[in-house]
N, C-alpha and C positions, 0 to 999 in steps of 0.2 A: 546511566541509561542511555540506550541508544536506539535511536527512533528509526523506525524503518517507515518512510511515506509512501500512500499511492497516489495514483493518477489524479482520482478526484479530488483531495487534499490541494496538490500542487495546482490542478483547475482552480479551488476555490480561491488557493494564495495570489494569483497572477489577477483573477477577476474581482474579486472581490476586498483585498485587502491592500495589495499593492497601489491600486490609483489613490488611495488616501497617503501613502506613505510619501509626501512629498520631498524628505530630507534622506527618504533612502534607509532610513534604520533597520525597517524591515527586511527588505531587501538584503542589505549588508550582513544582518545579523544572521540569518538563512543560510548565504553563503558561506559566512567562517563556520556554520556548527556542519556544512556539507563538508567543507574542505578537512575541517577537523577530524572527519568521520565519525560526528557526534550523531548528525541526521545523514542517514542513507539513502541514495536510490538507487536499487535495483536495476540492472540491467534491462531485464522485463517492464519496470514500471516505463523507464527512458525510453524504451521503444513504444508504449500506449501511447505517450506524451507525444510523438511524431504524427500520429495520426488522429488521435481525439483533440476536439475542437481545434481543428484548424493549425495545430501545432504551435497554439498561443503560450503554452508553457515555453518551449525550447525557445521562442522567440524572446518573449520577456525577462526567464531565466538564463542568460548569455554563460553563465558558469556550469551550468549544466550540458556544455558543447563540449567540454574537456572531459576527457576518458579518465582522467583522475579523479573526477567527484563522481565517476559511476561503479557501482559495484558489482562484479561479476556473480554471476549464480550457479555457472557450470560445475562446479564442484559440491552443489547443495543437490544432496538425494536423498529420498523417503527411505523411511523405515517399513518393515512390513508393518507393523503397529499402526504409519501412517495411512499404509494402504486398506487394510481393515477398517478404520475409523471412515475412509473415503467412500467406500463401498457400501458401509453400513450404518454412519451418523450423517455423516458431512450431504449424501445424497438426499433430495427428496423427494420421499416413498411414491408420491403420488405420482412422480414424473417417473421414474424408477418402471414401476408397475407396466407402463407404457412402452416402453421400450425394447426392441428384441437385441437380443445378447452385442449382437456386433453394434448397434447405436448406443448400448452402455457403455460398451469398451471405448467407442470413439471420443463420446464425450468427456468419460474420463480421462482419457490421452489429453485433450484439449485442455482441461482443468489444471491436469500436471505440469502443461505449458503454459498455464495465464499467470500473470503478475500476482494475482492474488494467490496461487498456490506458492510461487517463489516465497513471497514476503512470510506465509504461514513458516514453511520450511526454514527460510532463513533464521527467522526467529526461535525456532525449537534445533539448531545446530549446534549451541554452545549454551549448556544450561549456567555454566559459571556467570553468564554475561543476562543483565535486564534488557531485555529488548520491549521497546512499546513500538506496536502498531499504530499508524496515525491514518483514519479513513471518515470520508464523510459518510460512507455507506451506515444504513441503519438496519435495524433487524426485521422492520416492517417486510410486506409484500416481497416476494420475489419474483413476479411476473412468471412463475412458470418456468424458470429456469433449473436445469438439471440438481443442481449443486445449493448449498443454502449462501447464505450471505456471510461475508467476511465476519460482522460483531458475532454471529451464532457460531462459528465454528471457531473463533476464539473463545469464546466461553467455553465450549467443550474443551479445547486443548490448554484452558487456562493462560491464555497469553494475555497481557495487558492490552487494550485498545482504547485510544482516543480521537474526540474528532480536532480539527486544526485550533478551535478556540482554547480547548480541554489543554493541549499541549503548550500555547503560549501561555496560558495562565500560571505554567509551571516553572518556566523561565522568569524568573524575579530579576534577571539584570537587563531585560528588557523593556524599553518605555517608548509605550508608541504614542506618536504626536500626529495626529488627525488635522490636518492645516488646510483651510479653506483655498 
């Protein structure tokens, strides 16, 4: 299993888990998994972390400052099938109906450059590997965004998606100690 982690999960990790990780058990565990490339932080996710939540992720997870711990996505390209799904299945129909062709193309291009799109495309690039996307997003309300949320698109593409707590449950070798 290779984990692709999104920005929201990294923010949750540093805000809600690491403050209780007095012995740095979880911190070191995640660092080790990233260094072994069992958890991947894509370049687009890293970029989002710079300006999301005042950069707290890069401040708290110092090992993400090393370029060796960031996975490039420049060679990850969409297939024609992915483009078709983007235009027909991933788009929120009610939003698309209100957009001009130019507006739709702009939003489609923005989505294709987003961290979410890179997570999806990376997980599809090699079917011989089992990828799991980790995100704190839910399928609920989309706030009139042009494209559906990550969990919904993952269902369409049959990509495994977990929340951070679900991921941590899968790692039997980690024992979290919550000290006072």
